[in-house]
C-alpha positions as MATLAB code, in Angstrom:
seq = 'MAELKLSNVNKSYGSVKVLHDVELDIKDGEFVVFVGPSGCGKSTLLRVIAGLEEVTSGAIAIGARDVSALSPAERKIAMVFQSYALYPHMSVRKNLAFGLENLKFKRAEIEARIAEAARMLAIEPYLDRRPKQLSGGQRQRVAIGRAIVREPDIFLFDEPLSNLDAALRVQTRAEITKLHRDIKTTMIYVTHDQVEAMTMADKIVVLRAGRVEQVGAPLDLFDSPRNLFVAGFLGSPRMNIIKGKVSGVSESGVTIDVGNGGSIVSDVDLAGIAVGQAVLAGIRPAHFSRSSEQGLPFIVQYHEGLGTETYVYGNLAGRDEQIIIHEAGHFAPAPGDHIVIDAAPGRVHLFDPESGLAFARRPGQGRR';
ca = [
       8.487  -18.012  -15.740;
       5.933  -15.247  -14.919;
       8.482  -11.888  -14.602;
       6.478   -8.526  -15.741;
       8.501   -5.820  -16.978;
       6.817   -2.198  -17.672;
       8.894   -0.263  -19.923;
       7.985    3.903  -20.620;
       4.409    2.916  -20.377;
       1.939    5.947  -20.931;
      -1.356    6.156  -21.054;
      -3.490    9.121  -22.672;
      -6.945    9.654  -23.391;
      -6.902   12.245  -25.911;
      -5.372   14.866  -24.588;
      -5.514   13.748  -20.830;
      -2.530   11.728  -19.699;
      -2.978    9.621  -16.790;
       0.159    7.442  -16.814;
       3.487    8.814  -17.083;
       6.426    6.751  -18.164;
       5.807    3.904  -15.992;
       9.217    1.385  -15.417;
       8.470   -1.432  -13.494;
      10.038   -4.755  -12.599;
       7.910   -7.733  -10.641;
       9.710  -10.838   -9.937;
       7.989  -14.000  -10.702;
       6.292  -15.116   -8.008;
       6.137  -11.824   -6.083;
       2.759  -10.009   -4.225;
       2.875   -6.259   -5.516;
       0.448   -4.212   -4.625;
      -0.372   -0.755   -6.150;
      -1.571    1.947   -3.516;
      -1.933    5.685   -3.867;
      -5.071    7.918   -3.357;
      -8.410    8.213   -5.728;
      -7.405    8.910   -9.328;
      -4.021    8.133   -8.888;
      -3.786    5.941  -12.280;
      -3.187    2.218  -10.060;
      -6.648    0.817  -11.650;
      -5.904    2.210  -15.010;
      -2.456    0.758  -14.540;
      -3.595   -2.733  -13.819;
      -5.981   -2.624  -16.740;
      -2.673   -1.725  -19.009;
      -1.093   -4.797  -17.656;
      -4.702   -6.817  -18.306;
      -5.003   -6.044  -21.838;
      -8.272   -4.126  -21.153;
      -6.876   -0.745  -21.892;
      -3.959   -0.438  -24.854;
      -0.725    1.369  -23.973;
      -0.354    4.832  -25.777;
       3.326    4.204  -25.837;
       6.246    1.890  -23.980;
       6.275   -1.616  -24.129;
       4.527   -4.787  -21.607;
       6.753   -7.654  -21.269;
       5.634  -11.426  -19.278;
       8.763  -13.520  -19.011;
      10.047  -13.290  -22.677;
       7.366  -12.124  -24.674;
       6.275   -8.640  -25.543;
       2.273   -8.813  -24.526;
       1.638   -4.979  -25.418;
      -0.582   -5.741  -28.524;
      -1.683   -9.021  -27.339;
      -5.445   -9.587  -26.058;
      -6.411   -9.971  -22.764;
      -6.922  -13.840  -23.167;
      -3.507  -14.487  -25.152;
      -1.963  -12.802  -21.776;
      -2.728  -16.133  -19.264;
      -4.002  -13.665  -16.960;
      -6.703  -13.680  -14.599;
      -8.265  -10.713  -13.079;
     -10.412  -10.346   -9.720;
     -12.726   -7.299   -9.961;
     -13.933   -5.377   -7.070;
     -17.617   -6.472   -7.872;
     -18.264  -10.130   -7.681;
     -19.770  -10.551  -11.559;
     -21.057  -14.009  -10.906;
     -23.677  -15.483  -13.173;
     -26.981  -15.354  -10.626;
     -28.839  -17.825  -12.318;
     -25.667  -20.896  -12.069;
     -24.190  -22.393   -9.375;
     -20.915  -22.083   -7.897;
     -19.896  -25.226   -9.857;
     -21.130  -23.741  -13.136;
     -19.545  -19.963  -12.437;
     -15.888  -21.864  -11.760;
     -16.553  -24.211  -15.069;
     -17.835  -21.624  -17.428;
     -14.481  -19.734  -18.948;
     -12.796  -23.481  -18.963;
     -16.034  -24.658  -20.951;
     -15.671  -21.525  -23.728;
     -12.063  -22.471  -24.008;
     -13.335  -26.229  -24.594;
     -11.465  -27.980  -21.483;
     -12.230  -31.740  -21.251;
     -14.819  -32.404  -18.382;
     -12.252  -34.417  -16.135;
      -9.691  -31.266  -15.995;
     -12.666  -29.280  -15.284;
     -13.597  -31.090  -12.453;
     -10.151  -31.914  -11.301;
      -9.568  -27.609  -11.483;
     -12.400  -26.972   -9.583;
     -11.952  -29.524   -6.713;
      -8.843  -28.071   -6.215;
     -10.065  -24.341   -6.172;
     -12.614  -25.394   -3.969;
     -10.515  -26.953   -1.409;
      -8.010  -24.296   -1.334;
     -10.601  -21.437   -0.820;
     -12.992  -23.606    1.524;
     -15.935  -23.603   -0.687;
     -16.599  -27.266   -1.195;
     -19.872  -26.929    0.782;
     -21.090  -24.060   -1.653;
     -20.378  -25.611   -4.863;
     -24.336  -26.376   -5.289;
     -25.316  -23.348   -4.271;
     -26.513  -20.098   -6.299;
     -24.991  -16.862   -5.587;
     -27.684  -15.219   -3.651;
     -27.351  -17.864   -1.205;
     -23.948  -17.009   -0.161;
     -22.375  -14.138    2.176;
     -20.310  -11.440    0.420;
     -17.185  -12.929    1.651;
     -17.919  -16.315    0.163;
     -19.019  -14.697   -3.046;
     -15.424  -12.929   -3.136;
     -14.179  -16.590   -2.742;
     -16.071  -17.874   -5.492;
     -14.717  -15.026   -7.640;
     -11.186  -15.532   -6.613;
     -11.680  -19.258   -7.894;
     -12.943  -18.516  -10.938;
      -9.541  -16.583  -11.745;
      -7.414  -19.787   -9.708;
      -9.200  -22.510  -12.431;
      -7.672  -20.887  -15.319;
      -3.852  -21.282  -13.905;
      -3.014  -18.149  -15.211;
       0.654  -16.749  -15.039;
      -0.328  -13.522  -13.208;
      -3.330  -12.607  -10.962;
      -4.675   -9.388  -10.741;
      -7.087   -7.903   -8.331;
      -8.226   -4.580   -8.493;
      -9.749   -3.796   -5.342;
     -11.598   -6.824   -4.326;
     -12.496   -6.204   -0.226;
     -13.737   -2.685   -0.624;
     -17.457   -4.120   -0.798;
     -17.013   -6.304    2.163;
     -17.600   -5.203    5.690;
     -14.149   -4.340    8.114;
     -14.152   -8.216    9.706;
     -14.252   -9.873    6.280;
     -12.142   -7.699    4.429;
      -9.467   -8.618    7.275;
     -10.590  -12.099    7.000;
     -10.726  -12.851    3.121;
      -6.833  -10.225    3.396;
      -5.868  -13.302    4.981;
      -6.728  -15.679    2.885;
      -5.626  -13.878   -0.078;
      -2.278  -13.595    1.684;
      -2.406  -17.825    2.354;
      -3.346  -18.609   -1.515;
      -0.335  -16.686   -2.382;
       1.416  -18.782   -0.064;
       0.273  -21.590   -1.274;
       0.700  -21.436   -5.051;
       3.451  -19.022   -5.695;
       2.042  -17.124   -8.757;
       3.060  -13.405   -9.489;
      -0.181  -11.428   -7.974;
      -0.733   -7.596   -8.472;
      -3.087   -6.205   -6.469;
      -4.503   -2.719   -6.334;
      -5.920   -1.133   -2.984;
      -6.124    2.619   -1.428;
      -5.968    0.948    1.869;
      -2.429    1.485    3.159;
      -3.025   -1.337    6.004;
      -3.868   -3.335    2.991;
      -0.473   -2.985    1.267;
       1.702   -3.116    4.265;
       0.183   -6.545    5.383;
       0.112   -7.941    2.027;
       2.888   -6.899   -0.070;
       6.173   -8.234   -0.833;
       6.783   -4.876   -2.511;
       4.711   -1.672   -2.873;
       4.073    0.754   -5.600;
       3.297    4.075   -4.419;
       1.715    6.332   -7.515;
       0.367    9.934   -7.646;
      -0.802   11.547  -10.650;
       0.622    8.551  -13.173;
       3.494    8.303  -11.611;
       5.549    6.091   -9.420;
       7.020    7.860   -6.544;
       8.832    4.882   -4.662;
       8.804    0.877   -4.891;
      10.203   -1.259   -2.329;
       9.055   -3.371    0.334;
       6.230   -2.152    3.055;
       8.821   -1.447    5.704;
      11.637    0.023    3.580;
       9.139    2.636    2.516;
       7.674    2.959    5.781;
      10.952    3.676    7.284;
      12.605    5.505    4.847;
      10.509    7.444    2.278;
      11.768    9.407   -0.412;
       9.722   12.204   -0.407;
       6.513   14.122    1.685;
       4.098   12.464   -0.252;
       4.944    8.932    0.645;
       6.033    9.766    3.956;
       2.579   11.151    4.600;
       0.408    8.016    2.469;
       2.119    5.214    4.387;
       0.831    5.377    7.816;
      -1.723    5.118    9.678;
      -2.160    7.824   11.673;
       0.025    9.984    9.020;
       3.392   11.090    9.537;
       3.271   14.369   11.651;
       5.289   16.585    9.742;
       6.700   19.967   12.093;
       8.270   23.346   10.245;
      11.703   23.941   11.728;
      15.263   25.653   10.650;
      18.290   24.296   11.439;
      20.144   25.519   14.253;
      23.004   23.337   14.572;
      25.164   21.164   12.684;
      27.642   18.903   14.380;
      28.727   14.769   14.250;
      26.148   14.164   16.840;
      23.500   15.375   14.471;
      21.233   18.219   13.020;
      19.572   20.370   15.493;
      16.318   22.013   14.223;
      14.750   24.706   16.125;
      10.884   24.335   15.934;
       9.819   27.495   17.952;
       9.196   28.439   21.587;
      12.585   27.190   22.423;
      11.708   23.594   21.083;
      14.084   21.637   19.227;
      14.360   18.155   17.329;
      17.705   16.619   16.642;
      17.836   14.100   13.466;
      20.752   11.974   12.468;
      20.125   12.098    8.935;
      23.378   12.474    6.939;
      24.678   15.541    6.890;
      25.588   16.188    2.951;
      23.992   19.531    1.903;
      22.406   20.756    5.427;
      23.544   23.801    6.317;
      22.812   26.072    9.580;
      19.733   28.644    9.172;
      18.296   26.497    6.370;
      14.362   25.560    6.415;
      13.244   21.769    6.596;
      10.515   19.709    7.292;
      10.789   17.263   10.233;
       8.505   14.230    9.657;
       8.139   11.879   12.912;
       5.825    9.121   13.379;
       3.163    8.842   16.481;
       4.863    5.992   17.728;
       8.477    7.512   17.774;
       7.437   10.331   19.862;
       7.665    9.912   23.981;
       6.630   11.386   26.788;
       9.823   13.198   28.702;
       9.975   14.053   32.463;
      13.021   15.977   31.332;
      13.326   19.308   28.774;
      11.518   18.780   25.448;
       8.652   19.893   23.076;
       5.666   21.391   25.214;
       2.251   19.842   23.965;
      -1.135   20.622   24.526;
      -3.916   18.406   24.126;
      -6.665   18.680   22.422;
      -8.267   15.088   22.589;
      -7.249   11.324   22.569;
      -8.555    8.198   21.697;
      -8.289    4.984   23.542;
      -8.168    1.939   21.608;
      -7.503   -0.585   24.601;
      -4.355   -1.340   23.793;
      -3.533    1.502   22.754;
      -3.963    5.383   22.398;
      -3.645    7.991   20.144;
      -3.195   11.691   21.175;
      -3.811   14.602   19.651;
      -2.823   18.211   20.134;
      -0.368   20.844   19.026;
       2.890   22.400   20.355;
       2.928   25.165   22.454;
       2.696   28.374   19.649;
       2.081   25.935   16.620;
      -1.091   25.562   14.688;
       0.474   22.261   13.078;
      -1.816   19.309   14.673;
       0.460   16.652   16.246;
      -0.524   13.186   17.225;
       1.318   10.814   19.502;
       1.251    6.944   20.099;
       1.331    5.597   23.573;
       1.502    2.052   23.928;
      -1.599    0.998   26.814;
      -4.089    2.957   28.427;
      -3.707    7.015   28.673;
      -6.265    9.639   29.398;
      -5.100   13.288   29.272;
      -7.445   15.330   29.823;
      -7.902   18.281   26.627;
      -5.599   21.403   27.665;
      -3.188   19.409   29.680;
      -0.077   20.250   29.100;
       2.835   17.484   28.803;
       6.623   17.273   27.241;
       7.256   14.532   24.764;
      10.648   13.732   22.892;
      11.683   12.146   19.606;
      14.258    9.958   18.951;
      16.775   11.424   16.755;
      17.138    7.896   14.650;
      13.519    8.089   14.054;
      13.266   11.933   12.477;
      13.107   12.231    8.740;
      14.181   15.746    7.227;
      12.340   17.036    3.805;
      12.957   20.036    1.877;
      10.070   22.104    1.746;
      10.556   23.050   -2.006;
      11.422   19.622   -3.792;
       9.723   17.790   -0.761;
      12.455   15.357   -0.881;
      14.146   13.605    1.979;
      17.310   14.041    3.016;
      19.276   11.052    2.938;
      19.925    9.151    5.882;
      23.221    7.979    7.266;
      25.044    5.321    5.457;
      24.475    1.839    7.328;
      21.505    3.501    8.939;
      18.475    1.162    9.397;
      15.119    0.145   11.594;
      15.239    0.535   14.999;
];
């Protein structure tokens, strides 16, 4: 079994602390993605798990073994890096075999493992080529194959797609996801790309400044962010954040005054909310809709037509915050056009401006 447990893991470089009391449980066979902005500590955390960096304090356990003091080789972990790091003078077959040969595996076992990895990654035609004869996507598959042949307990991926072009990223992302389904081995994947995180992960770990901000399934984090940072980081385009004051509290919801006669209703839990309280309302672009009745006056700045969908950028009348709304299909308003928009109450998040924490959702409230 390859469960991974991190207990109060800290990492410092001299007086600079880069990981702060990280607590994390990863189940056997899970695909877990570490995501966050540059410098948040996600690659450092991956390297600590791999044993390439020593923990300053805390413990790391794989299954029943405490591996905190073990070398990378003793942890039975395989890592795929951002750079392919293939030996240019060796064939693909030799690149795949090299690590196993150093570990004194028998030739028949090495050939069997290479054949299986090549089949899974569809690189059989390239086994006798050298890396310079391969495309970027093919080289990355060879790098993944080099990890597969080791049959590790845990795979670690450190931004493996960042050197690929957009089309290859999509293709290779799908290949890695399929690989996980096929081999059912625990995988931990580092990326700054939230699309990769949302589409690949069983569980996402959101990091900021070396601290874990939230852990959960992709849609749980998308629908119920615990604070402004998670709300703003997950989702493309970003969540709209609008300053307001509570003007009414009732069983039907919380009414937020956003100025110029505009208001938004949220059906968050009423606990801790009072009339006159300053709040931040969070609404994702797709959760606004155009209205033919009273709503929020929206002034168009520009739009982006993507064929199957349109994003419209603008601001509420009398407000400076940029607002983004999403429309399915074609919609081409002109700059300066005035339209009226509404937000569904069940999709309006509320945050405390001081702490940044989200107000609790009503019990039983789920995705809609």
